[in-house]
Structures are given as structure tokens and as C-alpha cells.
C-alpha positions, 0 to 999 in steps of 0.5 A: 967674333970671327970670320963667318961662311957668308964672308965679309961683313958677316962674322960669327962667334959660337956659343957654348952650351955646355953638354946634353945626353948628345955631348956638347952643344954649341950656338952660333951668333951671327952679325953684320954690322951697320955702315955707321954705329947705331944704338938699334939691333935685329936679332932673327932666328930661324925656322924648322929645318933652317939656318941664316942665310938671308943675307939681303935681309940683314943688308936691308936693315943694316941699311935703315940703321939696325946692326944686324944678329941671326942665331943658329940654334942648338943643334941647327945649321953652323950649331949642328955637330956631327954627334947630334940629331939635326934639329931636335929638342925635348922642350922650346925653352931649351933654347932659352939659354942661346936667346938669353946669351945673344941678348946679351952679346946685344946689348951689354957686349955691343952696348945697343939699348933697343932690340926687334926680335925676328922669329920666323916659323919655329923660331917665331913660336919660340922668341914669342915663349921667350919674351914672355918668359923675360917679360919683366926683364924688358929683353925685347922691345919688339918682335916681328914674327914672319908665318909663326908656327901657331898650330900644326897644319893638320885636320883637327881629329890629328891637332887635337886628339892626336897630340895625347897619343905623340905626349905618351910616344914621345915619354917612351921614345922621344927620338921615334920618327913620326916621319921621314920629312915635310915634304919638297913642295916649299924646298923646290920653291927655294932652291935655285936647282928647282923653282927658286932662286935661292942656293943655299946649304942642302946639308944644313937645309935639305929638300925634305926637311929632317925626320920628325922625332916624337920628341919634338913634335910634343914640344912643339905641341906644349909650346902652342898650348901655352900660346892658346892659353895666352902670352902676355908678351909687353912689347909692341907685335907684328905679326906677317902671313901669307894670304893663302897658303898653298895645299899639296904633294906635289909643285904646282906653280901654286905653290910659288905664292902661297904658304907650302908649310903651314895654315895661314888662318892659324897663324891669324887665330892665334896672333891675339894670344901674344899680347895687347899690342899686336899688329897683322899683316897679310901678304899677298903673294907671299911664301913661308919664309916671307923674306924670300917670296919674289921681288916685289913681294919680298920688298914690299915686307920689308918696307912695312916692318921698317915703317912699323919699328920705326913708328913703334921702336923710334927711328933710333940714332947713331953713336949710341943715343937714345931713340923716343920709342912711340907707344901705342895705346892697347888694342883690343883681342882682335889685332890691326889688319894691315893688308899688302898691296905687293902683285901676286906672282 
């Protein structure tokens, strides 16, 4: 490990992933240790047009006795190299090698025996597919999915029939730009230069996003189709989403208390397809990244996640002992739903 851009107590490790058609490829694993030795760890995976900067989330888990790790995937954030197309991939399982490497470091090298996977937006879809693919290896003991990208926030006529056209274009010209960004509403809700409270690197997380390319969108659609067909993740899962979505191309006050990127009803609809142990949490006033919401809202989110993790994964021990994980009986195909009491801002 070497010092991270966030400064102490954050450190990072560069994972060499060889080369692809653009040249050398790396991923970056950031670590923030708890104050005392622990056998419990969190692995955070960011969303599209994103990277790890949410130090308050790491600090919360560290205070609860979890070592916190965050993975900047290839071609994102710390891992984005000058010769690369930002945030681009041709298949979501392209990210499995860095997830495998991160899990090995956390479990084998650093000696943790309880691992909570945490994925936001696109990261929520990716880590779910990975947990399904590695289900027999038991690489994760639980998943927290923060506004996962389970469907496109588009009308049905564009979500479904349009997918075939995108797939054909992706085959011929995978880097063809379909859109030059995601709009600025969400970025304006977050960044301290606009209506938010967060300061982050706009080169790694531009206000309006990076261009959306045909190959990336086709990869997303294939991953979403696999989810809709049904996954078999054996670990317990907490799926969290805002209580409402914001519709609009220009920022309004309502955007400060809603998901302005995805349709939250899609998350609730498709959550049961993850596996048998799914809990759904709806959060009043939540932004797309629930942990970047207004203070009272994000505090409630973290408290709920901590309570859920302790209930399903056990309280854990210091010094590498073994917690007694609590298991829940199989849930029906519709997930249990817990509504947050956080005030709407």
C-alpha cells in the first residue's frame, strides 16, 4: 500500500490487470483501517462517472469496527490512464478480475473472514453479477446496493425495442457516442460549486458525465437482462433507493431530495430477482447516491445499513475472531420493505 490522494489514514494499492486493446490496464484499491484490528471488511464499488471520495462512509464503518476498502474500477478515477476511453467497457464481467483481486487482498492477504460488498448504481449491478458468478466460492457474506442500476430511466419503447438497435451498433462501432453526457442536474445537486456540499475531482467525475458509448450501453443492457432472468446470490442483500425520482432537465429544489438519475421504481421492481434474501429500504429525501444526501438523510441510511449488517452478518470481533452470523429464513419473491423515517429536505 502507498499513500492515497485523500491523505492519511487512506492508502491505496494499484492492481495490474495486464493490457487490452487500448494498452495497459489497472484498478486501484483504497483502504481505510478501523482503529482496532477486525475480521470484518467492506468493499465499496462506485457507479458510472464516479470514483471513491465518500470518506464519511468509510469513517462510519471504521467507527463500527469494519476495515473499509473501495475499488476504483479500470478506466475510472484513480485508475483512469491517459490513453484510455473514460469509464468504457465491452462487458460487465470485464470488471470481475479486479473484484477477484480485491477480494483476495481483503480475505487472504489482510485476513478478513467477513466481507460486505457495497455497490452504488452501476457498481450495484456489477457487484451483484459478480456475487452471482462467484456464488459457489462464497466471496461475499452480504451485499448493500445503493440505488442500483437495474434498468434504464427511459420510456419502455426506448428501453426494450431500442436495445436491439444498440446491440447492432455496438457490434459495428462499440465506441460510437450515443450521448455526450448525463445532464448536469445530479452533478449540480452534489457539487459545492452549485447546490451541493461535496468537493470532488471534476476531471474524474465531471458535472455532466462522460460520453455514453454504444458498447458500454450494450454491456449494461446485457447485464440488466441477466438480472431480470434471475440471479442466485446466496448472501443476504439490502437494496436501498430514494422514495422518489426527479424528472427534469434543469435543476429545481425538488432535485435536492430525489434520485435525479434513475427510476427508483425499477429498483424496487427488480430487487427480488437478485436471490432469496432481499430487504428493500426506501429513503425519504434520498439523492441518487443515498450516502451523499442531506445530513439527516445520509445519517439514517448509514444507521440502517449498520443495523442490517450487524443483524445479518454478526457483530464481528477484534483481532481476527469469528463472528456468529445470523441467518434469516428464506424470503418470498417480493422483498421485505423497510421505510426510512428520515425527514424530507
